[in-house]
N, C-alpha and C positions, 0 to 999 in steps of 0.2 A: 110411504114417506109423507110426513106432515107438510102442509103448505108453509113456505118460508114467510116469516114476518119481517117486513122491511124495517130498516134502521131509521127511526124518526129523528129528524134533524132539529137541533136547538140552535137558534140564531143568537150568537154571543156578541159581546162588545168587542171593539177593536181598539186596543190601547198599547202603545209602544211596540207595534208590529206583531202583537199576539192577540189571541182571542179568548180572553178570560170571561167567565160568568160574572155576573154582578156579585160584589162582595156580600151583598145581603142575601144572595141565593134566590131572589125573586125573579119571576118571569110573567109574561102575559101572553094571551093567545091572539094571533093574527093569521088569518087565512089557514086555520087549522095547524099552525106552527107555533112552537114556543119561542118567544123572543125575550132576551134578557131585559130586565127592568133596572136601569141604572140608578144608582143612589148618589147622594152628595159626595160620599167618599170616592166613588168611581170617577166623578167629575174632577175631584182634586187630583186623583191619580193620573188622569188624562192630561191635566195641566203640567204635572211633573214630567211626564213623558215628552210632551211637546216642548217644554223648556230645555230638556236635555238634548233634543234634536236640533235646536236652533243653530248652534255654532257650526256644526258640520254641514247642515243644509244651506245656511246663508253663506258659508264659506266656499261652497262648491262653485265651480265656474258656471256661468250662464249656459254655456254649451252643454255641459254635463246635465244640468237640470232639464234642458230641452230634450236631451236623449232619453232621460228617465220618463218624462211625461209622454213622449212618443211611445215608449215601451208599454206604458199603461194603456194607451189607445189600442195598441196591438192586442193586448190581453183582453180588453173590453170587446173588441171585435170578435175574438174567439169565443166569447161567452154569450153571444147575442141570443141564441136560442134559450139559454138558461133564464135570461131576463124576460124573454117573451113568455116562458112558462110560468113566471111569477105574476104575469098580467101587465107587464110593461109593453106598450105597443112597439112593434118592430121599427116603425118610423122614428119613434122617440129614441130607441137604442142607437139607431144610425146617427141621429142628430147629436146625441150625447157624445158619441165617438168622434164625430167630425169636430165638435166644439173642443174636445180635449186636444185634438191635433192642432186646432187653431191657436189655442193658448200655448201649446208646446213651441210653436213657431215664433212666439213673441219673446221667448226667454232671453235671447241674445240681441234682440232688436229694441226692446223697451228702453234700455239705458241710452241708446243713441237718440231716441225720440224725446224722452223725458229729461235727459241730462244735457250737458253741453257747456261750452265756454260762454262766459258772460262779459259783455263789454264794460270796462271800467276806465275811469280817468286817472291813470297813473301807471307806473312801470311795473305792473303786476299781471299775472295770469289769475283769473277768477273762474274756477271750474265747479260745476254742480253735478252731483251724481246721486241717483236714487239708491236707497238702501231699504231692506225689509224692516217693518215695524217690530216684528218678534212673534209672540204667540197671539193668535187670533181665535176668539171664540165665535162660532158661526151657528146661527139658528137657521136650519135649512128650510126651504119652502116645502109645503105639503104636496103641491102639484106644480108642474109635472114631477113625479117622484124621482126619476133618474136624471133627466135633463136639468131640472132645477138644482139638484144636488151637485152635478158636475159644474154647473155655471157659478156656484159659490165656492167650491173647493179649488178648482183649477187656477183661477186668477189670484187666489191668495198664496198658493204654494209656488207658482211659477216665478214669483218675484223673491222667493227666499224665506217667506214666512212659514211657520208651522201652524196647524189648526187643530182645534177641538170642536167637533161638529155635533150639535144636538139634532139628531135625525128626526124626521117626521114621525110622530107617535102612531099615525094611522097607516103609514106606508113604510115601515122599517125594513122590509125584506130586501128591497132594492138597495138600501143603504149598506146593509151587511154584506150583500153579494158584491157590491162595489168594493167593500173592504177586502173581500177575498181576491178581487182583481188586483188591488194595490199590494196585497201581501205576496202575490206571485209575480210581481214586477220587481224592478230594482229599486223601488222607493225605500229609503232608509226607515227603520222603525221609529215611530214617534212623530214623523212629519205630518201624518194625518191620523187622527184619533176620532173614533165614531162612537157616540153614546146613543143607545135606544131607550125609549121609555117616555115618561111624562115630563114635559117641559117645566111645569111649575116646581118640580123637584130639583132638576139639574141646572136649568138656565139661570135662575137667580144666583146660584153658587158661582157660576162662571162670570156673571156680570160683576159680582162683588170681589172676585178673586184678585189679589194684589199682584199676582204674577202673570196676569193676562193684560196684553198691551192694547188690544183693539177688540171691538165687539160689533159683529155684523148681525143686525136684527132683521134681515131680509124676510125670514119666514114668519115673523110676528105680525099677525093681522089685528090683534086686540090693541087698540090705541092706549088704553089704560095700562096694560101690561108693558107695552113698549116704553111708556113714560117712566114707570117704576124701575125698569131695567136701566134706563139712562141715568136715573138718580144713583143707583148702585154703582154704575160704571164711573161716575164722576169722582168718586173718592180718590182714585189714583190717576185721574185725568186720562182715562182710556179714550182712544179715538173711536167714535161710534158711527157706524154706517146705518142710516135709517132706512126702513122699508119705503118703497115708492108710494106716494099718496094715491096714485091711480093704478097701482098694481104693476106687475112686470109682464112684458111680452117676451117670454124666453125664446121664442123662435126668431126674434129680430137680431140684427147684428149687435153683438154685445159691446162693441167699442172698447175703449181703454179705461173707462171710469172705474170699474171694479178693481183693476190692477193698481192704478195710481192712487186710489183711495186708501190703500194699505201700504203705502210707501212713505218713508221719510226722505228728505233731501239734505245731503251733506254738501256744504260749500267750502271749498279750499282756496286760500290765497297763496300765491307763490311768486316771489320776485322774478322778474325777467333777467336773463343773463345779458351781459354787455355785448 
C-alpha cells in the first residue's frame, strides 16, 4: 500500500459566513500553507456582506449578542491546541479567549453606562442611547496575531456594528482560523468578514468605500499610509480610529474606549405626563 498523501489546506477568505477563494484565484505562501490573496473586488464583496448583516445584528437584543459572543469564546477555547500548532503561544490564546468573554459581558451593560437620562430645564424627558455606527473597516495589528485581532473585532461587534477586517499579511493563519471559530459559532454570516493578503491592495478600497461608516487604523504603523487612508475616508465623513502614537499594550485592561469610539448617540425628547 502506498503512503497516504495528506490533504493540503488552503486558507481562504471569510465573507458573508462562507469561505470563498479570492475572485482573482491568487494565493501566497505563509508557513508552507497557501493563503488567499484578496483583491479589491473581494473587499467590495465583503462590504456588501457586512452591510446586509447590519440590520439583523444591530436589531438583535444586547443579551442575544452577548450570548453569541460567549459562544465564540467557548469555540475558541476548544481550538486552543490548533492555534498553538500554528505558532500562537498558549498564553496568548488564553488571553484572547478571556478578552472575548470580557467583551461579551459588556453587551447589555454598555447602554447603561454610556446612555442615560439628561437633566433639562423644562417639562421633558431627555434620554440618550448608544447605537452602532454601521459597517466598520478594521486594519488588524500584526502582533500579537490572535490577541490583537480579538481586541479589534470584539469591541466593534459587541455594540452591534459589522466589520470587514484586513488581517495581518504576515500572520494570516490565526485570522483565518479565528474565522473558522466564528463560522462554527452562532454568529450570523456577514457580521465579521476577514480578508487576507496585501494591505496596499485592499485597505485603500475600504477607506474610500462609500458604504463603510468607520475606519479603524489600529494596525497601520506607517504614518504616511495612515494619513493617505484618512484622506480617502474623509470623502463620506467616516469616523476614523487612529493608531496609538506610542503603540498598544494589548495585555492591559482594554477599557471602554474601543467600544464607545464606534458608537453613535441618539437623543430623544419626550414630554412629561401630567
